[in-house]
The first five atom37 places (N, CA, C, CB, O) and aatype in JSON, in Angstrom:
{
  "aatype": [20, 20, 20, 20, 20, 20, 20, 20, 20, 20, 20, 20, 20, 20, 20, 20, 20, 20, 20, 20, 20, 20, 20, 20, 20, 20, 20, 20, 20, 20, 20, 20, 20, 20, 20, 20, 20, 20, 20, 20, 20, 20, 20, 20, 20, 20, 20, 20, 20, 20, 20, 20, 20, 20, 20, 20, 20, 20, 20, 20, 20, 20, 20, 20, 20, 20, 20, 20, 20, 20, 20, 20, 20, 20, 20, 20, 20, 20, 20, 20, 20, 20, 20],
  "atom_mask": [
    [1, 1, 1, 1, 1],
    [1, 1, 1, 1, 1],
    [1, 1, 1, 1, 1],
    [1, 1, 1, 1, 1],
    [1, 1, 1, 1, 1],
    [1, 1, 1, 1, 1],
    [1, 1, 1, 1, 1],
    [1, 1, 1, 1, 1],
    [1, 1, 1, 1, 1],
    [1, 1, 1, 1, 1],
    [1, 1, 1, 1, 1],
    [1, 1, 1, 1, 1],
    [1, 1, 1, 1, 1],
    [1, 1, 1, 1, 1],
    [1, 1, 1, 1, 1],
    [1, 1, 1, 1, 1],
    [1, 1, 1, 1, 1],
    [1, 1, 1, 1, 1],
    [1, 1, 1, 1, 1],
    [1, 1, 1, 1, 1],
    [1, 1, 1, 1, 1],
    [1, 1, 1, 1, 1],
    [1, 1, 1, 1, 1],
    [1, 1, 1, 1, 1],
    [1, 1, 1, 1, 1],
    [1, 1, 1, 1, 1],
    [1, 1, 1, 1, 1],
    [1, 1, 1, 1, 1],
    [1, 1, 1, 1, 1],
    [1, 1, 1, 1, 1],
    [1, 1, 1, 1, 1],
    [1, 1, 1, 1, 1],
    [1, 1, 1, 1, 1],
    [1, 1, 1, 1, 1],
    [1, 1, 1, 1, 1],
    [1, 1, 1, 1, 1],
    [1, 1, 1, 1, 1],
    [1, 1, 1, 1, 1],
    [1, 1, 1, 1, 1],
    [1, 1, 1, 1, 1],
    [1, 1, 1, 1, 1],
    [1, 1, 1, 1, 1],
    [1, 1, 1, 1, 1],
    [1, 1, 1, 1, 1],
    [1, 1, 1, 1, 1],
    [1, 1, 1, 1, 1],
    [1, 1, 1, 1, 1],
    [1, 1, 1, 1, 1],
    [1, 1, 1, 1, 1],
    [1, 1, 1, 1, 1],
    [1, 1, 1, 1, 1],
    [1, 1, 1, 1, 1],
    [1, 1, 1, 1, 1],
    [1, 1, 1, 1, 1],
    [1, 1, 1, 1, 1],
    [1, 1, 1, 1, 1],
    [1, 1, 1, 1, 1],
    [1, 1, 1, 1, 1],
    [1, 1, 1, 1, 1],
    [1, 1, 1, 1, 1],
    [1, 1, 1, 1, 1],
    [1, 1, 1, 1, 1],
    [1, 1, 1, 1, 1],
    [1, 1, 1, 1, 1],
    [1, 1, 1, 1, 1],
    [1, 1, 1, 1, 1],
    [1, 1, 1, 1, 1],
    [1, 1, 1, 1, 1],
    [1, 1, 1, 1, 1],
    [1, 1, 1, 1, 1],
    [1, 1, 1, 1, 1],
    [1, 1, 1, 1, 1],
    [1, 1, 1, 1, 1],
    [1, 1, 1, 1, 1],
    [1, 1, 1, 1, 1],
    [1, 1, 1, 1, 1],
    [1, 1, 1, 1, 1],
    [1, 1, 1, 1, 1],
    [1, 1, 1, 1, 1],
    [1, 1, 1, 1, 1],
    [1, 1, 1, 1, 1],
    [1, 1, 1, 1, 1],
    [1, 1, 1, 1, 1]
  ],
  "atom_positions": [
    [[0.81, 20.19, -6.78], [0.53, 19.32, -5.79], [0.45, 17.78, -6.16], [-0.66, 19.77, -5.23], [0.86, 16.89, -5.42]],
    [[-0.15, 17.57, -7.47], [-0.25, 16.25, -7.98], [0.78, 15.85, -8.9], [-1.44, 16.08, -8.58], [0.68, 14.85, -9.62]],
    [[1.88, 16.7, -8.87], [2.99, 16.35, -9.63], [3.63, 15.02, -8.98], [3.98, 17.56, -9.68], [3.78, 14.89, -7.77]],
    [[4.04, 13.95, -10.03], [4.64, 12.83, -9.39], [6.07, 13.11, -9.52], [4.23, 11.46, -10.0], [6.55, 13.65, -10.51]],
    [[6.85, 12.68, -8.32], [8.29, 12.78, -8.52], [8.79, 11.9, -9.35], [9.0, 12.66, -7.41], [8.19, 10.83, -9.48]],
    [[9.99, 12.17, -10.08], [10.64, 11.13, -10.7], [11.58, 10.53, -9.86], [11.21, 11.52, -11.84], [12.68, 11.06, -9.69]],
    [[11.23, 9.38, -9.29], [11.89, 8.69, -8.22], [13.32, 8.23, -8.61], [11.04, 7.51, -7.81], [14.2, 8.12, -7.76]],
    [[13.51, 7.96, -9.93], [14.78, 7.46, -10.53], [15.79, 8.5, -10.56], [14.58, 6.94, -11.93], [16.98, 8.21, -10.51]],
    [[15.34, 9.84, -10.66], [16.16, 10.95, -10.66], [16.56, 11.65, -9.33], [15.54, 11.84, -11.44], [17.39, 12.56, -9.34]],
    [[15.94, 11.22, -8.17], [16.22, 11.81, -6.92], [17.24, 10.98, -6.19], [14.96, 11.98, -6.12], [17.38, 9.76, -6.29]],
    [[17.95, 11.84, -5.42], [18.9, 11.15, -4.68], [19.02, 11.79, -3.14], [20.28, 11.22, -5.49], [18.65, 12.94, -2.91]],
    [[19.53, 10.99, -2.23], [19.56, 11.39, -0.82], [20.3, 12.93, -0.65], [20.4, 10.19, 0.04], [19.88, 13.79, 0.13]],
    [[21.37, 13.08, -1.45], [22.0, 14.32, -1.09], [21.4, 15.56, -1.69], [23.37, 14.25, -1.46], [21.85, 16.68, -1.43]],
    [[20.34, 15.35, -2.52], [19.52, 16.49, -2.9], [18.53, 16.85, -1.93], [18.86, 16.26, -4.11], [17.98, 17.95, -2.0]],
    [[18.22, 15.94, -0.94], [17.13, 16.15, 0.03], [17.78, 16.37, 1.4], [16.12, 14.91, 0.05], [17.09, 16.73, 2.35]],
    [[19.11, 16.16, 1.54], [19.73, 16.26, 2.92], [19.25, 15.05, 3.72], [19.32, 17.65, 3.68], [19.27, 15.1, 4.95]],
    [[18.84, 14.03, 3.12], [18.42, 12.82, 4.25], [19.53, 11.87, 4.3], [17.0, 11.91, 3.84], [20.5, 12.0, 3.55]],
    [[19.45, 10.85, 5.2], [20.52, 9.83, 5.21], [20.22, 8.86, 4.01], [20.57, 9.02, 6.66], [19.09, 8.6, 3.61]],
    [[21.34, 8.38, 3.51], [21.21, 7.5, 2.27], [20.31, 6.18, 2.57], [22.73, 7.05, 1.77], [19.54, 5.7, 1.73]],
    [[20.48, 5.67, 3.85], [19.72, 4.44, 4.02], [18.27, 4.78, 4.41], [20.39, 3.53, 5.09], [17.45, 3.85, 4.37]],
    [[17.89, 5.9, 4.76], [16.61, 6.43, 4.85], [15.88, 6.67, 3.56], [16.69, 7.6, 5.56], [14.69, 6.38, 3.45]],
    [[16.63, 7.23, 2.54], [16.18, 7.6, 1.23], [16.08, 6.12, 0.53], [17.24, 8.72, 0.45], [15.1, 5.96, -0.2]],
    [[16.89, 5.14, 0.65], [16.79, 3.94, 0.08], [15.6, 3.24, 0.59], [17.96, 3.21, 0.27], [14.84, 2.63, -0.17]],
    [[15.42, 3.31, 1.97], [14.29, 2.54, 2.28], [12.84, 3.26, 1.92], [14.39, 2.22, 3.78], [11.85, 2.54, 1.79]],
    [[12.75, 4.58, 1.76], [11.58, 5.19, 1.04], [11.55, 4.83, -0.44], [11.62, 6.73, 1.18], [10.44, 4.75, -0.96]],
    [[12.56, 4.61, -1.14], [12.58, 4.18, -2.56], [11.99, 2.75, -2.59], [14.09, 4.22, -3.2], [11.12, 2.46, -3.41]],
    [[12.46, 1.89, -1.73], [12.13, 0.61, -1.74], [10.67, 0.4, -1.49], [12.92, -0.07, -0.84], [10.06, -0.48, -2.1]],
    [[10.03, 1.26, -0.53], [8.63, 1.16, -0.28], [7.94, 1.82, -1.47], [8.24, 1.8, 1.08], [6.9, 1.27, -1.83]],
    [[8.27, 2.75, -2.04], [7.74, 3.41, -3.38], [7.54, 2.4, -4.51], [8.78, 4.53, -3.92], [6.58, 2.53, -5.26]],
    [[8.53, 1.26, -4.66], [8.53, 0.38, -5.57], [7.29, -0.61, -5.2], [9.91, -0.25, -5.66], [6.85, -1.25, -6.15]],
    [[6.69, -0.8, -3.98], [5.72, -1.77, -3.78], [4.45, -1.12, -3.9], [5.86, -2.44, -2.52], [3.44, -1.8, -3.7]],
    [[4.35, 0.11, -4.21], [2.99, 0.7, -4.34], [2.84, 1.19, -5.92], [2.8, 2.02, -3.22], [3.72, 1.79, -6.55]],
    [[1.74, 0.86, -6.33], [1.38, 1.33, -7.72], [-0.1, 2.03, -7.81], [1.45, 0.04, -8.72], [-0.97, 1.69, -7.01]],
    [[-0.31, 2.88, -8.69], [-1.6, 3.58, -8.88], [-1.8, 3.33, -10.44], [-1.57, 5.26, -8.42], [-0.87, 3.47, -11.23]],
    [[-3.17, 2.93, -10.86], [-3.71, 2.77, -11.99], [-4.4, 4.1, -12.18], [-4.54, 1.57, -12.04], [-5.51, 4.23, -11.67]],
    [[-3.87, 5.08, -12.85], [-4.55, 6.21, -13.18], [-5.96, 6.29, -13.85], [-3.76, 6.8, -13.91], [-6.8, 7.19, -13.77]],
    [[-6.0, 5.19, -14.47], [-7.3, 5.09, -15.35], [-8.52, 4.63, -14.41], [-7.09, 3.95, -16.63], [-9.66, 5.07, -14.56]],
    [[-8.14, 3.68, -13.4], [-9.26, 3.26, -12.52], [-9.18, 4.09, -11.21], [-9.18, 1.68, -12.21], [-10.15, 4.25, -10.47]],
    [[-7.96, 4.58, -11.0], [-7.76, 5.24, -9.68], [-7.5, 4.0, -8.45], [-9.2, 6.22, -9.36], [-7.64, 4.24, -7.25]],
    [[-7.15, 2.83, -8.94], [-7.05, 1.84, -7.99], [-5.55, 1.98, -7.43], [-7.4, 0.39, -8.62], [-4.66, 2.19, -8.25]],
    [[-5.26, 1.88, -6.04], [-3.95, 1.81, -5.57], [-3.71, 0.37, -4.98], [-3.71, 2.94, -4.54], [-4.49, -0.25, -4.26]],
    [[-2.52, 0.0, -5.42], [-2.15, -1.32, -4.94], [-0.87, -1.38, -4.23], [-2.12, -2.24, -6.01], [0.14, -0.87, -4.72]],
    [[-0.85, -1.96, -3.16], [0.45, -2.26, -2.55], [0.63, -3.71, -2.39], [0.59, -1.6, -1.22], [-0.21, -4.4, -1.83]],
    [[1.86, -4.25, -2.95], [2.26, -5.58, -3.0], [3.57, -5.89, -2.65], [2.07, -6.05, -4.17], [4.54, -5.22, -3.03]],
    [[3.64, -6.88, -1.93], [4.92, -7.26, -1.21], [4.96, -8.8, -1.55], [4.9, -6.93, 0.52], [4.2, -9.53, -0.92]],
    [[5.72, -9.31, -2.42], [5.78, -10.93, -2.63], [4.43, -11.33, -2.86], [6.39, -11.81, -1.35], [3.77, -10.73, -3.7]],
    [[3.87, -12.43, -2.11], [2.49, -13.07, -2.38], [1.34, -12.15, -1.62], [2.46, -14.72, -1.79], [0.15, -12.46, -1.65]],
    [[1.81, -11.04, -0.97], [0.77, -10.32, -0.29], [0.31, -9.13, -1.11], [1.25, -9.87, 1.05], [1.13, -8.55, -1.81]],
    [[-0.98, -8.71, -1.06], [-1.3, -7.6, -1.87], [-2.8, -6.85, -1.3], [-1.41, -8.19, -3.48], [-3.85, -7.46, -1.1]],
    [[-2.6, -5.52, -1.11], [-3.84, -4.95, -0.77], [-4.2, -4.01, -1.99], [-3.76, -4.18, 0.64], [-3.35, -3.41, -2.66]],
    [[-5.49, -3.95, -2.18], [-5.87, -3.19, -3.41], [-7.06, -2.19, -2.91], [-6.38, -4.28, -4.69], [-8.12, -2.68, -2.5]],
    [[-6.9, -1.01, -2.95], [-7.91, -0.09, -2.74], [-8.47, 0.53, -4.0], [-7.42, 0.92, -1.87], [-7.73, 1.1, -4.82]],
    [[-9.75, 0.43, -4.15], [-10.38, 1.05, -5.19], [-11.38, 2.32, -4.8], [-11.11, -0.04, -5.87], [-11.92, 2.45, -3.7]],
    [[-11.51, 3.2, -5.86], [-12.12, 4.37, -5.53], [-13.72, 4.28, -5.1], [-11.91, 5.24, -6.7], [-14.38, 5.19, -4.6]],
    [[-14.08, 3.21, -5.36], [-15.41, 2.78, -5.1], [-15.71, 2.48, -3.59], [-15.68, 1.57, -5.93], [-16.82, 2.49, -3.07]],
    [[-14.51, 2.2, -2.98], [-14.55, 1.74, -1.48], [-14.29, 0.38, -1.24], [-15.84, 1.99, -0.86], [-14.25, -0.04, -0.08]],
    [[-14.11, -0.37, -2.21], [-13.8, -1.79, -1.98], [-12.37, -1.79, -1.81], [-14.25, -2.75, -3.12], [-11.59, -1.16, -2.52]],
    [[-12.01, -2.68, -0.66], [-10.65, -3.03, -0.56], [-10.61, -4.53, -0.39], [-9.95, -2.28, 0.58], [-11.35, -5.23, 0.29]],
    [[-9.5, -4.91, -1.22], [-9.23, -6.47, -1.27], [-7.88, -6.6, -0.69], [-9.28, -7.16, -2.82], [-6.94, -5.86, -0.96]],
    [[-7.85, -7.71, 0.21], [-6.44, -8.06, 0.87], [-6.38, -9.48, 0.66], [-6.27, -7.69, 2.52], [-7.23, -10.28, 1.02]],
    [[-5.23, -9.75, -0.01], [-4.87, -11.04, -0.53], [-3.59, -11.73, 0.17], [-4.61, -10.87, -2.01], [-2.71, -10.9, 0.4]],
    [[-3.33, -12.82, 0.49], [-2.23, -13.46, 1.06], [-2.29, -14.88, 1.3], [-1.95, -12.88, 2.19], [-3.39, -15.43, 1.27]],
    [[-1.29, -15.51, 1.52], [-1.16, -17.02, 1.95], [-1.95, -17.11, 3.26], [0.46, -17.53, 2.18], [-2.89, -17.88, 3.42]],
    [[-1.54, -16.37, 4.07], [-2.26, -16.41, 5.45], [-2.54, -15.04, 5.99], [-1.39, -17.17, 6.54], [-1.6, -14.26, 6.14]],
    [[-3.74, -14.69, 6.28], [-4.17, -13.32, 6.93], [-4.47, -13.7, 8.39], [-5.57, -12.61, 6.17], [-5.11, -14.68, 8.76]],
    [[-3.93, -12.81, 9.12], [-4.01, -12.89, 10.39], [-4.54, -11.64, 11.14], [-2.8, -13.26, 10.8], [-4.0, -10.56, 10.91]],
    [[-5.62, -11.75, 12.05], [-6.06, -10.58, 12.8], [-5.66, -10.65, 14.16], [-7.48, -10.39, 12.73], [-5.92, -11.68, 14.78]],
    [[-5.08, -9.7, 14.74], [-4.84, -9.86, 16.01], [-5.29, -8.59, 16.81], [-3.45, -10.19, 16.17], [-5.17, -7.48, 16.29]],
    [[-5.85, -8.75, 18.16], [-6.46, -7.72, 18.68], [-6.27, -8.0, 20.18], [-7.89, -7.57, 18.17], [-6.37, -9.14, 20.63]],
    [[-5.94, -6.74, 21.09], [-5.74, -6.91, 22.49], [-7.13, -7.0, 23.08], [-4.9, -5.75, 23.11], [-7.32, -7.49, 24.19]],
    [[-8.17, -6.49, 22.26], [-9.62, -6.37, 22.88], [-10.6, -7.12, 21.66], [-10.11, -4.5, 23.19], [-10.46, -8.32, 21.47]],
    [[-11.41, -6.46, 20.99], [-12.56, -6.94, 20.16], [-12.07, -6.71, 18.87], [-13.95, -6.23, 20.4], [-11.31, -5.78, 18.58]],
    [[-12.57, -7.68, 17.97], [-12.47, -7.51, 16.65], [-13.98, -7.34, 16.04], [-11.67, -8.71, 16.08], [-14.69, -8.34, 15.87]],
    [[-14.38, -6.19, 15.76], [-15.78, -6.05, 15.23], [-16.15, -5.84, 13.69], [-16.32, -4.94, 15.9], [-15.77, -4.88, 13.02]],
    [[-16.85, -6.75, 13.29], [-17.35, -6.79, 11.95], [-18.69, -6.09, 11.88], [-17.46, -8.21, 11.45], [-19.59, -6.44, 12.64]],
    [[-18.83, -5.12, 10.99], [-20.2, -4.45, 10.85], [-20.3, -4.26, 9.3], [-20.33, -2.94, 11.73], [-19.57, -3.6, 8.55]],
    [[-21.51, -5.11, 8.98], [-21.7, -4.93, 7.34], [-23.2, -5.41, 7.19], [-20.52, -6.0, 6.28], [-23.81, -6.05, 8.05]],
    [[-23.68, -5.02, 6.03], [-24.95, -5.54, 5.67], [-25.02, -7.1, 5.55], [-25.33, -4.93, 4.4], [-26.04, -7.71, 5.88]],
    [[-23.86, -7.72, 5.06], [-23.65, -9.15, 4.98], [-22.51, -9.46, 5.39], [-23.78, -9.69, 3.8], [-21.68, -8.57, 5.23]],
    [[-22.09, -10.54, 5.96], [-20.74, -10.98, 6.33], [-20.82, -12.48, 5.82], [-20.38, -10.8, 8.02], [-21.49, -13.37, 6.33]],
    [[-20.04, -12.56, 4.77], [-19.9, -13.96, 4.03], [-18.65, -14.76, 4.65], [-19.64, -13.73, 2.33], [-17.51, -14.36, 4.39]],
    [[-18.81, -15.74, 5.35], [-17.8, -16.51, 5.88], [-17.8, -17.85, 5.04], [-18.02, -16.72, 7.41], [-18.48, -18.83, 5.35]],
    [[-17.04, -17.81, 4.06], [-17.08, -19.07, 3.08], [-18.38, -19.33, 2.41], [-16.75, -20.38, 3.83], [-18.5, -20.28, 1.64]]
  ]
}
């Protein structure tokens, strides 16, 4: 269950998927990294990065970060630090 696939050894024909779909999945896999020592999961695309730590801390970094909502954006925390 926890065995990691060898992405460079897999190909679309071995899984019966469309080549373009498999290429898209492989491109996505290259954006994700896991630090096995700390358990930190990082998704990075260019200058944008999301880091999820095992202790519950989530860090979002980017040139511009937008939040859009059709209704409310609710912030619920012990302390909200706005600069």
